[in-house]
N, C-alpha and C positions, 0 to 999 in steps of 0.2 A: 724457350726462354723462361726461366723461373721467375715467378712474381715475388717481389720482396716488399714487405710492409713493416712499419714499426709496430711494436707491441701496443695493443689497445687495452686499457684498463677502465672498467666501468664500475661505478659505486652506486649502490642503492642505499639511500639514507632514510632510516626509519627512527628518527629522534626528534623530540620537540626543540632541541637546540639547533642553532643554525650550523650548517656544515662549514668546516674550515675551507680556506682557499685551496683549490686543487687545480692542477692542470688537466686532470682527467675529468671526463663528463660525470656529473652527479645527477641522479634522478631521485627526487624526494618522494617518499611513499605517501606523505600527506601534504596538503597545501596546494595552492594554485600559483604562488609567486614564482617567477623565473628571473634569473639574473646571471649574465655571463655564462659560465659553464654549468650552472645549476639549473636543472630542468624540472618540470612538474609532471609526474606520472599521471595525475588526475587531468591535467590540461591535455596531455596526449590522448587520454581516453575521450575527452570531450571533442577533440578535433577529429578523431577517428571513430566516433560513436556508432555510426551506422554499421560499419564492418564488424566491430567488436560485439555489438548486440546480436547481429546475425550469427556470429561464431558461437556465442553462448547458447542461443536458442537451438542451434543445430546440435550442440553437444547434449542438451537435455533430450532432444528427440532420439539421438543415437543411444542414449543411456536406456531408455525404455525399450528400444528395439534390440539391444544386445542379447545374445543367447547364452544361457547357462543350462547345461545338460540338454542341449538341443531345443530349448524353448525360450521364447522371448521373456524378458522380465515382466512385461505386461500380461502375458499368458499365465505365468507362475502366480501372479497376484489376483487372478480372476476368481470371483466368488461364484457360487452355484447359480445365481440369478442373472449372470451375464455382465456384472459390473467389475471392472478391474480396480483394485485398491490403489494401483500405481498412480491414478489420476488425483488422489487426495494427498500424496506425499508432499512434504515441503519442497522437494526438488522440482516438482511440476508446478506447484503453486507459485514459486518464484517471487515470494513476497519479501522485499528487501528489509522490511521491519521485523519480520519473524526470522529471517535468514540473512543477517548482516554480512555473512561470509560471501554472499553473492558479489558484493562490491570488491572484496579482496580478490575473488576469482577473476573478475573482469580486469582488475589492475594487473594480475599476473599474466593474463593473456596479452595485455598490452606490453608488458615487460618482455615477454618472449618475442614479440614482433620487433621490439627495439634491438634486442640481442641479435636476432637473425639478420636485421638490416645492417648493424654496425660491426658484427663479427668480432667482438672483443675476445681477447685471450684469457681474461680473468674477470671474475665478478667478485666484488667485495660487498658483503651485507653488513651494515651497521644497524643493529636492532637488538631488542630484548625478546623478540617474537620467536619462540621455539618452532612453531608450526611453519612460519615463513622460512626459517632456516632449513627445515626438512624438505620442503617443496623445492626450494632453489638449489639445495645440494643435489637432489635427484636430477633436476633439469640440467645442471652443469655437467654432471656425469654423462647424461644422454647426449649432450652437445659436444663433449670432449673438451670442456673448458676447465681452467683452474678455478677453484672456489674457495673463498675464505670468509669466515664469520667473525666479525668483531662484536662480541657479545656485550650488550649493555646490561646494567642491573635491572632486574624485573621488579618494578615498584609495586606490583600487585601481589607479590609473594608475601605471605604472612598476614594479609588483610583478612579480617573476619567479617562474615555476613551470613545471615540465614539463607540467602539466595545461593551463596557460594557452597554452603554445606549441602543444600538440596541438590545442586548440580553435581556434587561429588558422589552422590548416592548412586547405586546401580539403577539402570533404567527401569527395571521391573519394580523397584521400590518407588521410584518417581511416579510411575504409572498408577500404582496402588494408592499413593498419597493423593494424586490428582482426582481419582475416582471418589475417594473418601471425602475429599473437600467439596466436590461437585454435588454429590447426592443430597446431603442435608440442606444445602442452600436452595437447590432447584426442586426438591421433592414437594414443597408446598404448592407448586404450580399445578399439581395433579387435581387440585380443587377447582381450577378454572373450568368454566363451561366449555364443552366441546360439541354439543349437539345442535348448535344454532346455525349451521352452515346453510347458505342459500344454494339452490340448484336451478337448473334451467338455463336458457340461452342468454338471459340478462344478468347472470352472475359473473363476477370477475374475481379471480384469485390474485392476491397480492402478497408477496413475501418480502419482509423488510425488517430492519432493526427497530427496536422500540426505543428510539431516541430522537432528539431534535423535534419534540412536540412543543406546541404552545402550552407551557406548563400551567399558566393561570386558568386557561380555558379547560385544560384536561382535569384539573381539580374540580371543576364545576360539571364535569361529565360530557364535555364537548371534545371530540377527537379532531385534531388538526395537525398534520405532519408537515413541517417545513421542507422535508425531503421531497414531498409530493405536492408542493404548492400548485394550485390550479386544477389538480386532478379531482379534488373533492367536488368542485362545482361542475366540472365536465361530466363526471359520473352521474351527478344529479340530473343534468340536462339530457343525458342519454338514457336515463332511467335504468342505470346499472346498480346492482347490489354488490357491495364489496365483501369478499371473504378474506379477511386480514389474518395472516399467520405471522406472528411477531417473534423475533429472536431477541430475548432480553439481554440488555447490556447495562450493567450497574453504572450509575452516574449520580451526581449530587442530588438532582431533583427526584430521582427514582432510585434511591439507594438500596432499597430492599424489595424482594418479590412481593411483600405484602402491599406496598404502595402501588406497584404496577398492577397487581390483581384488583385492587380497589378501583383504580382508574378504568380498567377494562370492564369490570362489572357495571360501572356507570355508563360506559359507552354502549354496552349491550342492552341497556334498558331502552335505548332508542335505536335498535338495530336496523329498522326499516329506513331510518334517516341517515344513520352513521355507519352502517355495515356491521357485520359480525366480526368479533375480535377474539382471538385466543393466542396462546403461546405454544411454541414448539415443545417446550418442556412439559406442557400439560399431558403429553403422551408417555411420560416416563412410567415404567412398571418394572417389577422384579423380573419379569420374563425378558424384557429388553436388556436389563443389566446382565442377566445370565448369558444371553446371546452375545453381548459385547465381550464378556470375559472369555467365552469359548473361541470367538474369532480372534481375540487378542493372543490367546495361546497359539492359535494357528499362525498368526503373523510372526510371532516370536520364533517359531520353528522355521518358517520360511526365511527369516532374516539369516538364520544359521545356514540353511541350505543354499542361499544365494550369496554366500560370502565371496564368491569369485567376482561379484559385481565390481569390487574395488578396482579390478584391472580395466574396467570400462570408464573409470573416472579420468581418462586421458582424452581430451577433445579430439575430434577427427583432425588429422594432419598436424598434430601437436606433439611435442616431446615433454609436455608438462603434466604431471599427475595432480589432480585436485582432490584426491582421496584424503590426504592428511587434513586438508582445509574443510572439506564438506561431508566427511563421513558422519558427523554429528547429525546433519539433516536427515540422512538415510536412517540412522539407528533410532533416533527419537520418533521418526515417523512409523517405524516398524515395531518398536518395543516400548517406547516411552509414553509420556503424557499426551503427545500429539496423536499417537495411535488410539489411545482410549477416547480422546475427544472426537476423533474422526469416526470411529466405530459407533459412538453414541449418535452422531449426526445421521449416519446411514440408517440406523434403526428407527430413530425418531421421525425422520422424513418419510420413511416407508410407511410407518404406522399412521402418521397424520394424513398422507395423501391417499391411503387406503380408506380412511374414514371419510374423506372429503367426497361429496357427490360429484359426479362427472362435471368437469369444467371445460367449456368450449375454448376458453382462453385464460392465460395467466401471465402475470408479469412479476419480475423480481428485481431487486437492487443488484446490479451487475458490477462487481469488482474482481471477478474471477478468483474468488477465494474457494477453499476446499469445500465449504458447506454447500456452495452452489452446485458442485458436481453431484453431491448426494441428493440435492433437490431435483436436479434435472433427471437423474436416473430414476428416482422414485416417481416422478411425474410420468415418465414414459412407461415404467413398469405397471403403473396403475391405470393406464389407458386414458389419460386426459388429453386435451386437444393441443392447440398451439401455445407455445411458451416463448416469451420474449424477455430477454435480459436488457435492463435499462441502465446504461452507463450515465448516472445522473450528474456526475461532476466532470472534472477535466481528465484528459488522458495524457499523462506525462510520459515523456520519451523514455526515461529510465525506470518507470514503474513496470517491470517486466511481467507483472500479473496479466496485463492486457495484451501481451504478445506471445505467440507461439510460432514454432517453425511451420511453414506452409504445409509440409508433409504431414505433420500432426493433425492439422485442421482438416485436411482433405482425405485422410486415411480411410480406406474401405476394408482394412483388415479387421479381424475379430477383436472385440472389446475396444472399440474406438473411444476417444475422449468424449464424455458427455457434453453436448453443446446445445444451446437454445436454438429454436427454429430461426429466430431473428435476433440481432443485437440492435437496440434502438440507440442512436447516437444523437447528441443534442446540439451539434453545430458543425460548421465546416472544419474547424480545427480537429475535432475528434474523428470525423470522417476521413480527413486527409491522413491522420496518424494511423488509422486502421489500414487504409488502402496502401499507404507507404510501407507497411509491414506485410503486404501481399495477402491481406484478409479478403475472402471472397466478397465481391461487390453485391452479389445477389443475396447474401446473408445479412445485409445492412438495411435498416429502415431509419428514416429521419424522424426525429421528434423534437418538439420544443423543449428548451431547457427549463424545466419546471422550477428548479431551485433558484434560477436566475431571472424568473419572470418579473420580479420587482424592478429590474433595470429598465423596463418599459416606462415606468413612471418616475425614474430618477433622472434629475437634470445632470448634465455633465459639468465637470470642474469642481473645485473646492473653494470654500470661502476664503477670501484674502485676509491676511493679517491686518489688524486695524492700524498698527503703527510699527515702525522698525524696532522700537523697544519692546513691543508686545512679545510675550513668550512664544516660542515655536511649539506648536501643538502636534505631538507625535502620537499616532495610534499604533500600538503594538499588537500584532495579530498572532495569537498563541498557536502553537503547533499541537497536533493530535498525538505526537510522540513526546514523552516526558523529557528525554535527553535533548531533543531539538529545542524545546522551549527553554530549558535551563541554559544551554549554550548561547542562545540569542540574547537572553537576559544578561548573562555574564559579560558578553561582548559589549552590550550597551552600557553597562556599569563602567567598563574600561574606557569607553568612548566619552563619557560625560566630562572628564577633565579637559578634553580637547575641544569641547563645544563652547564657543563664545556666546555670551548672552544667556538669557533665561530660556528655559524649556519646560514644558509640562508633559508628563508621560501618562498615557492611559492605555491599559491593556484589556483586550477582549480575549479571554482564554477560550481554548477549545473545550467543549463539554467533557472530553476524556481526561483533561489535565488542568485542574484549577491552579491559578497563580495566587500566591499569598504575598501581599505587599511587604510584610515584615521580613521576607527572605531577601529583599532588595532595597534596603533602607535608603541608599543614596539616590534612588529614583523618585521617591515620594509618590509612589504609584497610586493611581485611581483605577478601580476595576469596574468595567461595564459588562452587562450581559444582554443589552438590547440588540435587536437585529442590526446587521451592518448597514442596511439601507436607511436606517433611521438616524445613524450617528456619523457616517463618514464625512459629511460636509461640515462637521465641526472641527476638522483637523487640517493641518497643512501638509502632512506627509505620513505615509504608512510604512511601517518597518515589519518585515516578516522573516520567518525562516525560509529555507529553500524547499520546503515540502508542502506547506499549507496551501490549500486551494483558495483560502480567503484573500490571498494576494490578488487573485483575478477579480474578485468583487471590487476591491479598491481601485485597481487599474482601470477597469471598465467604467467606473464611476468618475474617472478623470483625476483621481488622486495620485500624486507622484508616489512611486513605490521604490523602496530600497530593500533588497533581498540579501540576507546573510548567506554566504557560501560557506558551508561547514567544511572545515579543513580535512575531515575524515570521510566525507561523503561525495558521491557524484552530485551533479546539479539536477535535483529532483523538482525544481521549480516548474510549475505550469506556465510560467512566463519566460522560460528558457527560449532564447532566440529573439526576444523583443528588444529592439535597439534602444528604446527610451526608458528601460528599467535599469536601475543601478544595482550591480552585484558586487558585494564587498566581502573581504575576508579578514581585515584587521580593524582594530579600534580606530586608528587614524583615518582609514578609508571610510568607516561608518560615520564618524563625526563630520567629515567633509561632505559626504553624500547627503546626509540629513540636512545640513545647512544649505547646500546648493539646491537640493530638490525643493525645500520649503520656500525658497525665494523665487523659484523658477515659474515658468508658465505652465498652467495645467495641461495635462496630456489630453488628447482627443482621439482615442482609439476607435476604430470601427467595430462596434459590438457585433455586427453581423458577420464579421470574419471569425468570431469565436463561437457564437451561439445563434440558434434559431429562436427568435423572441416574439413571434406573432402572438399578441394577447388573445386572439380568437382560437388559438390552439388547433389549427386545421390538420396538422400532422397527427397530433394525438387523437383527434376525432376520427381520422381514417383508421388508426391503429385499433381503437377501442369499439368502433361502431359494430353492433351485432351483425350488420349486413356485410361487414368487410372482413376478409381474411388477413388484413394488414399487408 
């Protein structure tokens, strides 16, 4: 008996305008709102996040294992010292802020699932996105479907910017410009002292970014990093001497290498009390630049030789090719500015850790960025001891840097991914996130959350408004991503007309992106730079983007939190899944949430469900004790 069914027509809507009424199902490319036959692709991703994340990670694993001319890609990219450059590519790093196409790739995997489940006869794309058109046209051909593209005007065409001109240049030119800009800025670091390293069993190597210092104290020659709160005192109690290798990051307070070098020189005048400090860029030399250029030429050749890799950009058991979407990540990692930057990191870490006296133990700030792979390889190559990566902040579900396919982690094949001996996790939430992704339990060690130790002394709840007519006090938590901060500020401006009564807005920017009150005149902004623990109880409600970890500080302090869901992003909030946190996507939702939350009862979350917060730091003591192997 032949099965008969009516023709099914599916529409993918990629437009800022609302879709017209359709009998056919419509899936919006952006946004979380759903109504009648209009569905949200991002909401489908959120509902099926576990499966889609596993599928994406499995594809990255398969990509490295795919064979070209009889050899794995991992093997093709192996250098003579046993390190495969594959592990430093943007594809492996999986950083959604460096590679925003990751979000589109996951949406496309979700769309393929929807198509397979519903078996439509035709797909209509309403979009200006040429790349999306190419990917979906190929998918429909593979699935035997009718495909149609209703092409919208591309509003970005004809726009002029220096960044756009730069991106239009050949990758080889981009790489040359990147190196030419890097060297004059970083070359002065060669003057920084490099001969003051401590050795012996009571020395501890620490690699971290040179930011989030207590600036007023730093100017006076006292080193104190808020990233490593509590560690300074513990090292003193354990009589450990710190060997600090800093990665310089420009910021307002340390805008130039000259300022950073001056601070470090002051720190080193009291090296026996404050540890020895130097910068990774202090090891720059013309010899390193030459080696970088030679390896860059080799990578450029290999990228041509490995051109067949494009056929592996189809995830396992999928009919969708991600090559048109993500080939840029591959090409810039092999030939462009990313390649130059990565090769510099490989050479600089090798030189620094060759210069470093033997270290029994080392720790570093673990965010699973490409530089960490270079550090780990150089650490092993130069014969140092135990190395521990410290995930100092929160582990967010969609921050794919923290997750890999279990086969990648456990591989015993040649040129495996460089991994620390242990990963130190700062609370139950992080441990559960790692174990939930099948990370080896034996490779995890618990540590207190140094960055959040101030919560031990912070009372719960926020101060109540003095009177109903008193202004609602809103604390805005800036994002470390410029675009995220701008979008949340613009949404707040749109929400202001919908807010009844008076409101006072104060923003605490992220150090990476300052906020200028003049850019948002309707908010009459006040800017504060004080630590969160000192200011949160002066507010009625906190408003954050869906990326910043500062939302966790406010939440655990008992402050009601409202999180903006970016219509073009996945839910990157570290508070994803918390039932008493408000997630909003429109100006009306934001206005209602702020007013409701500011009048509500203070939250009372269990801090111990998030972080290990023992002020005596027993876990850190076990990790760092000279008599303990951690």
